[in-house]
Every structure is written in structure tokens, then in C-alpha cells.
C-alpha positions in Angstrom: -95.6 -2.3 62.9 -94.6 -0.6 59.6 -91.2 1.0 59.6 -91.5 2.5 56.1 -94.3 4.6 54.6 -95.7 2.9 51.5 -94.9 4.6 48.3 -97.6 5.5 45.9 -97.7 3.8 42.5 -97.4 6.3 39.6 -99.0 5.4 36.3 -100.1 7.2 33.1 -103.8 7.9 33.4 -106.3 6.4 31.0 -109.7 7.6 29.8 -111.6 5.3 32.2 -110.1 7.3 35.1 -111.5 10.8 34.1 -114.4 10.8 36.5 -112.3 9.7 39.4 -109.6 12.2 38.6 -112.2 15.0 38.4 -113.5 13.9 41.8 -110.1 14.1 43.3 -109.6 17.6 42.1 -112.9 18.6 43.7 -112.0 17.0 47.0 -108.5 18.5 47.0 -109.5 22.1 46.2 -112.7 22.1 48.4 -110.6 22.7 51.5 -109.3 26.0 50.1 -112.8 27.6 49.9 -112.7 30.9 51.8 -108.9 31.0 51.6 -108.5 31.3 47.8 -110.5 33.2 45.1 -113.4 31.1 43.8 -112.2 31.7 40.2 -109.0 29.8 41.0 -110.8 27.0 42.7 -113.3 26.7 39.8 -110.5 26.6 37.2 -108.6 23.9 39.2 -111.6 21.6 39.5 -112.2 20.4 36.0 -115.1 18.1 35.2 -114.8 14.6 33.9 -115.3 15.8 30.3 -112.4 18.2 30.5 -110.1 15.6 32.1 -111.1 13.1 29.3 -110.1 15.8 26.7 -106.7 16.1 28.3 -106.3 12.3 28.1 -107.1 12.3 24.5 -104.1 14.4 23.5 -101.7 17.1 24.3 -101.1 16.3 27.9 -99.7 13.4 30.0 -101.6 12.9 33.2 -100.1 10.7 35.9 -102.0 9.3 38.9 -100.7 8.1 42.2 -102.4 5.2 43.9 -102.0 3.6 47.4 -103.6 0.3 48.1 -105.6 0.7 44.9 -107.0 4.1 45.9 -106.4 7.2 43.8 -104.5 9.6 46.1 -102.9 12.1 43.7 -102.7 13.4 40.1 -100.4 15.7 38.1 -100.4 16.9 34.5 -97.5 17.5 32.2 -97.3 19.2 28.8 -94.2 19.9 26.7 -94.5 23.2 24.8 -91.4 24.5 23.0 -88.7 22.3 24.5 -89.8 22.8 28.1 -92.2 21.0 30.4 -95.1 22.7 32.2 -96.1 20.8 35.3 -99.5 21.8 36.6 -102.8 20.5 37.9 -101.2 18.6 40.8 -103.7 17.6 43.4 -103.5 15.3 46.4 -106.3 13.7 48.3 -106.8 15.8 51.5 -106.6 12.7 53.6 -103.1 12.0 52.3 -101.8 15.5 52.1 -99.0 15.1 54.5 -97.9 11.7 53.3 -95.4 12.7 50.6 -97.7 12.0 47.7 -97.2 15.5 46.2 -93.4 15.1 46.4 -93.5 11.7 44.6 -95.7 13.2 41.9 -93.5 16.2 41.4 -90.4 14.0 41.3 -92.0 11.8 38.7 -92.9 14.8 36.6 -89.4 16.1 36.7 -88.0 12.6 35.8 -90.4 12.5 32.9 -89.2 15.9 31.7 -85.6 14.7 31.9 -86.5 11.7 29.7 -88.2 14.0 27.2 -84.9 15.9 26.9 -86.3 19.3 27.8 -84.2 22.1 29.2 -86.5 23.5 31.8 -89.5 22.6 33.9 -92.0 25.3 34.9 -94.6 25.4 37.6 -96.9 28.1 39.0 -98.5 28.4 42.4 -100.2 31.0 44.4 -98.1 32.2 47.3 -101.1 31.6 49.6 -100.3 27.8 49.2 -97.0 28.2 51.0 -96.6 24.4 51.4 -96.8 24.0 47.6 -94.2 26.7 46.9 -91.9 25.2 49.6 -92.2 21.8 48.0 -91.1 23.1 44.7 -88.3 25.1 46.3 -87.1 21.9 48.0 -86.9 20.2 44.6 -84.6 22.9 43.3 -87.1 25.2 41.6 -86.4 28.9 41.8 -88.8 31.8 41.5 -88.6 33.5 38.2 -91.6 35.9 38.3 -94.5 37.1 40.3 -97.7 37.7 38.4 -101.2 39.0 39.2 -103.4 36.4 37.6 -106.6 38.5 37.2 -108.4 35.5 35.7 -107.9 33.7 39.0 -108.1 36.7 41.3 -104.8 35.6 42.9 -101.1 36.4 42.8 -99.1 33.6 41.2 -95.4 32.7 41.6 -93.8 31.3 38.4 -91.0 28.9 39.2 -88.4 27.2 37.0 -86.1 24.3 37.3 -83.2 24.2 34.7 -82.4 20.6 33.7 
């Protein structure tokens, strides 16, 4: 009997993982069809070529693995002395296992190491569990936007460091 939940291993993604990461995005967002606008789902499910382009520069992409299986991913960028954390996805079979929290905590720690003053995230309020996760990590809502390109409202959240 296991008394503790195994913790995912977080590593910096490499180009060879682009197809697997793209597949994870597809699996993670598929369950939201009918709940979220298709434009948002389409934007959040990049193909392997787009993921490979991220890995070639401008972004840091971190993966979470459990028992050698890809179970989560998050992307960080560092514009103008801040950190934007986006593109977080968790394998739907592992969604309640704390993988999202571990990824978000890793991204925040990475931002601290980079010496930035603020971390930004955005989420649609329809994904209440995501908004609640960020709140539990100390993020506060700073704006509500109508993202016409996604057909959804978006909550912009910030975490001062």
C-alpha cells in the first residue's frame, strides 16, 4: 500500500518531445468540447511543428512525467521583466492528481530564479478549477477581458514576486 502519492518529475522539454506534447494538448482539451468555444480549443491544441518552434527559442517548456509517462506540460516566457505562464495542460487521466499544481509551482519557482517581479496567467472563468488553482497559489485577479479571438471571457491573474 502506498502512503504517498508519487510526485511528477519536471524537466525542460526537448525537440524530440514535440509530437508527444502536441498529443497531450489534444487529449487535455478534447474533454472541453461543447463546454468551451472551438476557437479556444483550436488555439490551445498546437501541432507538433508549433511546439517544436517554441522549443527552438523564446519559450521554456516544462514537462511532467510519472513512471516515464508524459502527464503534463507548461510553457513560460519572460517578456519585459515578467513571466507569462501559459499552455498548461494535464493528461485527463491524471487531472485530479496534483500534476497541475506541481507544474504551476515549478513555473513560479523558475520565474523567481529569473528575478522577475510578476507572474501572469490567464484562464477562462468556465474552467473554475484552473482559476481556483491559481488563486490557491496566491494569484489575484487583475482584469476580465472578452477574448473575441477565443470567443470566451478571460480572467487575467497576477502574482507579485
